[in-house]
C-alpha positions in Angstrom: 0.0 -0.1 -0.1 1.6 3.7 -1.0 1.3 6.1 2.0 0.5 9.5 0.9 3.1 12.3 1.4 1.6 15.5 2.9 3.4 18.6 1.3 3.5 21.6 3.0 4.5 24.6 1.0 5.2 28.0 2.5 6.1 30.6 -0.1 9.1 33.0 0.0 7.7 36.5 0.2 9.6 39.3 -0.9 9.6 41.7 2.1 9.0 45.5 1.4 11.1 47.8 3.8 8.2 49.4 5.7 10.6 52.1 6.9 10.4 53.7 3.5 6.9 54.8 3.7 5.1 54.0 6.6 2.7 51.4 5.0 -0.8 50.3 6.1 -1.9 47.3 8.3 -3.8 44.3 6.3 -7.3 44.0 7.2 -8.0 41.7 10.2 -8.7 38.0 9.3 -6.9 38.3 6.0 -3.7 36.9 7.5 -2.2 40.4 6.4 1.6 39.8 5.4 1.5 35.9 6.8 1.5 33.4 3.9 -1.2 30.8 4.0 -0.6 27.3 4.9 -2.7 24.1 3.6 -2.8 20.1 4.4 -4.3 17.6 2.3 -4.6 13.8 3.2 -6.5 11.0 1.6 -7.7 8.0 3.6 -7.1 5.6 2.4 -4.1 6.1 -0.2 -4.8 3.1 -2.0 -7.9 1.2 -3.1 -9.2 -1.5 -5.4 -10.9 -0.4 -8.8 -14.6 0.8 -7.5 -13.3 1.6 -4.3 -13.3 5.7 -2.7 -11.5 7.5 -0.6 -11.8 10.3 1.2 -10.3 13.6 1.0 -9.6 15.8 4.2 -7.6 19.2 4.1 -7.3 22.2 6.3 -5.7 25.7 5.7 -4.3 28.8 8.1 -4.4 32.6 6.7 -6.5 31.6 3.6 -9.0 33.4 2.1 -10.4 30.6 -0.5 -8.8 27.6 -1.6 -9.0 26.1 -5.1 -9.0 22.4 -6.4 -7.3 20.9 -9.4 -6.2 17.8 -10.9 -8.6 14.8 -10.4 -11.2 17.3 -8.6 -12.0 21.1 -9.5 -13.9 23.9 -8.2 -13.5 26.3 -5.1 -12.9 24.7 -1.6 -13.8 26.0 1.5 -10.9 26.8 3.8 -11.1 23.3 5.6 -13.3 20.3 4.9 -13.6 16.6 3.5 -15.0 15.2 0.6 -15.1 11.7 -0.7 -13.5 10.9 -4.1 -16.6 8.6 -5.1 -15.6 5.3 -7.1 -12.2 5.3 -8.4 -11.1 2.9 -11.5 -7.7 4.6 -12.1 -4.9 6.3 -10.0 -5.6 10.0 -9.2 -4.0 13.1 -7.9 -5.7 15.7 -6.0 -4.2 19.3 -5.5 -5.6 22.2 -3.5 -4.2 25.7 -3.7 -4.7 27.9 -1.0 -4.4 31.6 -1.1 -4.4 35.1 0.7 -3.2 38.4 -0.2 0.3 37.4 0.8 0.8 34.4 -1.2 -0.5 30.8 -1.9 0.4 27.4 -0.7 -0.5 24.1 -2.5 -0.6 20.4 -1.3 -1.3 17.2 -3.3 -2.8 13.8 -2.2 -2.6 10.7 -4.4 -5.1 7.7 -4.3 -3.5 4.6 -5.9 -6.5 2.0 -7.5 -5.3 -1.5 -7.8 -6.7 -4.0 -10.1 -9.7 -4.1 -12.2 -13.2 -4.1 -11.2 -14.4 -7.7 -11.1 -17.0 -8.5 -14.0 -20.6 -8.7 -13.1 -21.6 -12.2 -12.3 -23.2 -14.1 -14.8 -26.9 -15.2 -14.4 -28.0 -19.0 -13.5 -31.3 -20.5 -14.4 -32.8 -23.7 -13.4 -35.8 -25.2 -15.1 -37.7 -28.6 -13.9 -40.5 -30.3 -15.3 -43.0 -32.5 -13.0 -43.9 -35.0 -14.1 -41.6 -35.4 -17.1 -43.9 -38.2 -18.6 -47.5 -37.6 -19.0 -50.4 -39.4 -20.9 -52.1 -37.5 -24.2 -54.0 -34.9 -22.4 -52.1 -34.7 -19.4 -50.0 -31.8 -18.0 -46.7 -30.8 -16.5 -45.9 -28.3 -13.7 -42.5 -26.3 -14.7 -40.7 -24.5 -11.7 -37.9 -22.2 -12.5 -35.3 -20.0 -10.5 -32.8 -17.8 -11.2 -29.9 -15.5 -10.1 -28.1 -12.2 -11.4 -31.0 -12.1 -14.0 -33.0 -9.0 -15.3 -35.2 -10.7 -17.2 -36.1 -14.1 -18.4 -38.0 -15.4 -21.3 -39.6 -18.7 -22.7 -39.1 -20.5 -26.1 -39.6 -23.7 -27.5 -43.4 -25.0 -26.3 -44.2 -21.9 -24.3 -43.1 -18.4 -24.8 -43.2 -14.9 -23.4 -41.5 -12.9 -20.4 -41.3 -15.2 -17.1 -41.0 -13.8 -13.4 -37.9 -13.6 -11.6 -36.1 -14.8 -9.5 -38.7 -17.7 -9.6 -41.9 -18.7 -10.6 -44.1 -21.7 -11.8 -46.5 -22.8 -14.6 -48.9 -25.7 -15.4 -48.6 -26.5 -18.8 -51.0 -28.7 -20.7 -53.1 -30.1 -22.1 -50.0 -32.0 -23.9 -50.5 -33.9 -27.0 -47.0 -34.1 -28.1 -43.6 -34.6 -26.4 -42.4 -31.1 -25.8 -39.0 -29.1 -25.1 -39.5 -26.0 -22.6 -36.4 -23.8 -22.8 -35.9 -20.6 -20.4 -33.3 -18.1 -20.9 -32.0 -15.5 -18.5 -30.3 -12.1 -19.1 -28.4 -10.0 -17.1 -25.2 -7.7 -16.6 -22.7 -10.7 -16.6 -24.2 -12.1 -19.5 -26.8 -14.8 -20.5 -27.9 -18.3 -19.3 -30.6 -20.9 -20.6 -31.8 -24.4 -19.2 -34.3 -26.7 -21.2 -36.4 -29.7 -20.1 -38.4 -32.4 -22.3 -41.9 -33.3 -21.3 -42.4 -36.8 -23.1 -46.4 -37.6 -23.9 -46.8 -41.3 -23.8 -48.3 -43.2 -26.4 -51.8 -44.0 -26.3 -52.8 -47.4 -24.0 -49.6 -46.1 -21.7 -50.4 -46.8 -18.2 -48.9 -44.9 -15.1 -48.4 -45.8 -11.3 -46.5 -44.9 -8.1 -43.3 -46.5 -7.7 -42.3 -46.5 -4.3 -38.6 -47.0 -3.5 -38.9 -49.0 -0.4 -38.3 -47.9 3.2 -34.6 -47.7 2.9 -34.7 -44.5 0.4 -37.0 -42.6 2.5 -36.2 -40.2 5.4 -39.1 -39.5 6.7 -42.2 -40.5 5.3 -43.8 -41.5 2.0 -47.5 -41.5 1.6 -50.6 -39.9 0.5 -53.9 -39.9 2.9 -57.7 -39.2 3.1 -58.1 -37.2 5.9 -62.2 -37.4 5.6 -62.4 -41.2 4.8 -65.5 -43.2 4.0 -66.7 -45.2 6.7 -64.6 -48.1 8.2 -67.3 -50.7 7.3 -68.6 -51.6 4.8 -66.1 -50.8 2.2 -64.4 -52.4 -0.9 -60.8 -51.8 -2.0 -59.5 -52.7 -5.5 -55.6 -52.1 -6.3 -52.9 -53.4 -8.5 -49.5 -54.0 -6.8 -45.9 -55.2 -8.1 -44.0 -55.6 -4.9 -40.3 -55.5 -4.7 -38.2 -57.5 -2.0 -37.2 -55.7 0.9 -36.6 -56.3 4.8 -39.5 -56.0 7.1 -42.9 -54.3 6.8 -44.8 -53.0 3.8 -47.7 -50.5 3.7 -50.4 -50.7 1.0 -52.6 -49.0 2.8 -54.3 -48.5 6.2 -57.7 -47.3 7.7 -57.3 -46.2 10.8 -55.5 -43.0 13.1 -53.3 -40.7 11.3 -52.8 -37.7 14.1 -49.3 -36.7 13.2 -47.5 -37.7 16.0 -45.8 -40.7 13.8 -45.3 -42.6 16.7 -46.8 -45.7 18.9 -49.2 -43.2 20.4 -50.8 -42.7 17.0 -51.3 -46.6 17.0 -52.2 -47.0 20.4 -54.4 -44.2 20.8 -57.3 -45.5 22.8 -57.5 -44.4 26.7 -54.9 -46.9 28.5 -53.3 -47.7 25.6 -54.4 -50.2 22.7 -55.4 -50.0 18.9 -58.9 -50.1 17.6 -60.8 -49.3 14.5 -57.9 -50.1 11.9 -57.4 -52.3 9.1 -54.5 -53.0 6.3 -53.4 -55.6 3.5 -50.1 -55.8 2.3 -46.9 -58.6 2.8 -46.0 -59.3 6.2 -42.1 -60.4 6.9 -41.3 -64.0 7.6 -39.7 -63.9 10.3 -41.0 -60.7 11.7 -40.1 -57.6 11.9 -36.9 -57.7 9.3 -37.5 -61.0 7.5 -36.9 -60.9 3.7 -39.4 -63.3 2.7 -43.0 -62.2 3.1 -46.6 -63.4 3.1 -49.9 -61.8 2.4 -51.7 -60.6 5.3 -54.7 -58.6 6.8 -53.3 -56.1 9.9 -56.0 -56.1 12.4 -56.5 -56.0 16.3 -52.9 -55.6 17.0 -52.2 -59.0 15.0 -51.3 -60.2 11.4 -53.3 -62.9 9.8 -51.5 -64.3 7.1 -52.0 -66.9 4.1 -50.1 -67.2 0.7 -46.6 -66.4 0.1 -45.7 -63.3 -1.7 -43.9 -63.4 -5.2 -41.9 -60.5 -6.3 -41.5 -58.5 -9.1 -44.8 -59.4 -10.6 -48.2 -58.2 -11.1 -51.1 -58.6 -8.7 -54.5 -57.4 -9.0 -56.1 -57.2 -5.0 -59.4 -56.3 -3.3 -60.2 -56.0 0.2 -63.9 -56.5 1.3 -64.9 -55.3 4.5 -68.3 -55.5 6.6 -70.5 -55.7 10.0 -73.4 -57.7 10.9 -74.6 -58.8 14.2 -71.5 -61.7 14.0 -69.2 -59.3 13.9 -66.7 -57.0 11.4 -65.8 -59.4 8.3 -62.7 -58.8 6.7 -61.6 -60.9 3.3 -58.6 -60.3 1.0 -58.0 -61.4 -2.3 -54.4 -61.2 -2.9 -54.6 -62.6 -6.5 -57.9 -61.9 -8.4 -59.1 -63.3 -10.6 -58.3 -66.3 -7.9 -61.0 -66.1 -5.1 -60.7 -69.7 -3.7 -59.4 -70.1 -0.1 -55.9 -70.7 -1.0 -55.6 -66.9 -2.5 -57.3 -65.2 0.3 -56.7 -64.2 3.9 -59.7 -64.2 5.9 -61.0 -62.8 9.6 -63.6 -62.1 11.5 -63.5 -59.6 14.4 -65.4 -59.3 17.2 -68.9 -57.0 17.2 -66.7 -54.6 20.0 -64.0 -54.2 17.6 -63.9 -51.0 15.3 -67.2 -48.9 16.6 -65.1 -45.7 18.0 -63.5 -43.6 15.1 -59.9 -42.4 15.9 -58.8 -39.3 16.5 -58.2 -38.4 13.0 -59.6 -41.0 10.9 -57.6 -41.4 7.5 -57.2 -43.5 5.0 -53.5 -43.7 4.2 -51.3 -45.1 1.2 -47.7 -46.3 1.0 -46.7 -45.8 4.6 -47.8 -46.4 8.5 -48.3 -43.3 9.6 -47.4 -44.7 13.1 -44.0 -46.0 12.1 -43.3 -43.1 9.2 -40.3 -44.1 6.9 -40.3 -48.0 8.5 -43.1 -49.5 6.2 -42.9 -47.9 3.1 -44.2 -50.1 0.0 -41.3 -51.1 -1.9 -42.7 -51.4 -5.6 -45.6 -50.2 -8.0 -49.2 -49.2 -6.5 -51.9 -48.3 -9.6 -55.6 -49.0 -10.3 -57.0 -47.7 -7.2 -60.5 -48.4 -6.9 -62.4 -47.4 -3.2 -66.2 -48.3 -2.9 -68.5 -47.4 0.1 -70.0 -50.9 0.0 -69.1 -54.4 0.3 -68.9 -55.8 -3.4 -69.7 -59.3 -4.1 -66.8 -61.4 -5.0 -68.8 -61.4 -8.6 -69.2 -57.7 -8.7 -65.3 -57.0 -7.4 -63.9 -59.3 -10.4 -66.5 -57.4 -13.0 -65.2 -54.0 -11.3 -61.4 -55.0 -11.5 -61.8 -55.7 -15.0 -63.9 -52.7 -16.0 -64.6 -49.8 -13.3 -68.2 -48.9 -13.0 -69.3 -51.9 -14.9 -71.6 -52.9 -12.2 -74.8 -51.5 -10.9 -73.5 -51.9 -7.2 -69.8 -50.7 -8.0 -71.4 -47.5 -10.1 -73.9 -46.5 -7.0 -70.9 -46.8 -4.4 -67.9 -45.7 -5.9 -66.1 -43.3 -3.9 -62.7 -42.8 -5.3 -61.1 -44.1 -8.8 -57.8 -43.3 -10.2 -56.6 -46.0 -12.2 -53.3 -44.0 -13.4 -52.0 -42.1 -10.5 -48.8 -40.2 -10.9 -46.8 -38.1 -8.0 -48.2 -34.9 -9.5 -51.8 -36.7 -9.9 -53.8 -38.6 -7.5 -56.7 -36.5 -7.5 -60.4 -38.5 -7.7 -61.6 -39.3 -11.3 -64.8 -40.8 -10.0 -66.7 -37.3 -10.0 -67.1 -37.7 -6.1 -64.3 -34.8 -5.4 -62.4 -37.4 -2.7 -59.1 -36.1 -3.4 -56.1 -37.2 -1.2 -52.8 -35.6 -0.2 -49.3 -36.4 -0.1 -47.8 -36.3 3.8 -44.4 -34.5 3.3 -42.0 -33.6 0.5 -40.8 -36.8 -0.8 -42.8 -38.4 -3.8 -42.7 -41.8 -5.3 -41.3 -42.1 -8.9 -43.4 -42.3 -11.8 -44.3 -45.7 -13.5 -45.1 -45.8 -17.2 -45.4 -48.7 -19.6 
């Protein structure tokens, strides 16, 4: 760093003999025959390009001061002033004057380096989902930094909000490329995404990664479910092998505590008013072989070995009468014989009181979140508010709403759910919602 050298100049004055003529005295405050002095300093004396320094000066016996060099104009006999942003080394001079003469001082501010270039803009653009059926839609979400404007091109157009935004694009009938370009003082940047439109006849589903890949939970739920009895559930399942428990779905308490208190909600402890149907580990709790089960009454009733990596069409049929609460799980339709079903009847005292937060939950257990996540694909979900006969179940599984009982009692329908569309397609308006931020992958075939 260079230091400022403060220069003090005292001019040599010619002395005039006063004895020769009895000269007059100078007016008060003018300095009379005393020459002025001046000092000028810069702080700091060295800056990087774009930086500034403060000039400070003072004088004695001066009537006025004048700036020159990198500044100009008349200045007060003392004061301070900023140089403003500097991009080159600069010298500042100040001359102060009275009737007896003048004095000057100079300060130099050294500028090092060149100003850094402005940062270039960044842009990110994502589509969710990246594959849709013809007529489907995708949500585009973007963000940018160091941008003053962003413009869309490709399959969309127009100016877009900064620094972030989102937009639903659809209906889409052809595979489309979406590009977002952002400009700023430092240049431009762009990002493109492709949304693939699947061919007619493509099926979709929710591809759950299993418990090992989930940090908190991965489930969706209906918080105003249909009554627990009677009901019929039909779904398509493709299990992949994992150690421990799975959850296809539960009707039960989902109060958000996320621990055994959610399960054992009755006064004094104990569970009530729930059921579920899915694979059960053999041996529990972390076996890698599984059997099909009905989970109910804090017990697990099993029948039939789970074969992994194959499709199943499954149904759970439940109802209540004077003899108790009845549950029939057909785990490999169209087979409905005793070898392909799990059956259990609960006492009449079971399931008569709703839990604190009744919910129909798919994909994970609300009392053990993240530890009983489905591993594999779920799709073709149909829910009915009555106990369909086995014959009607088979017909509805082949063609939804093809029976009078099914058409009259449909409660929820989504044959091709996707991570961004689990809405009810039955027209009944029973739309579930995801819990947490994690989502399954999109399955398409």
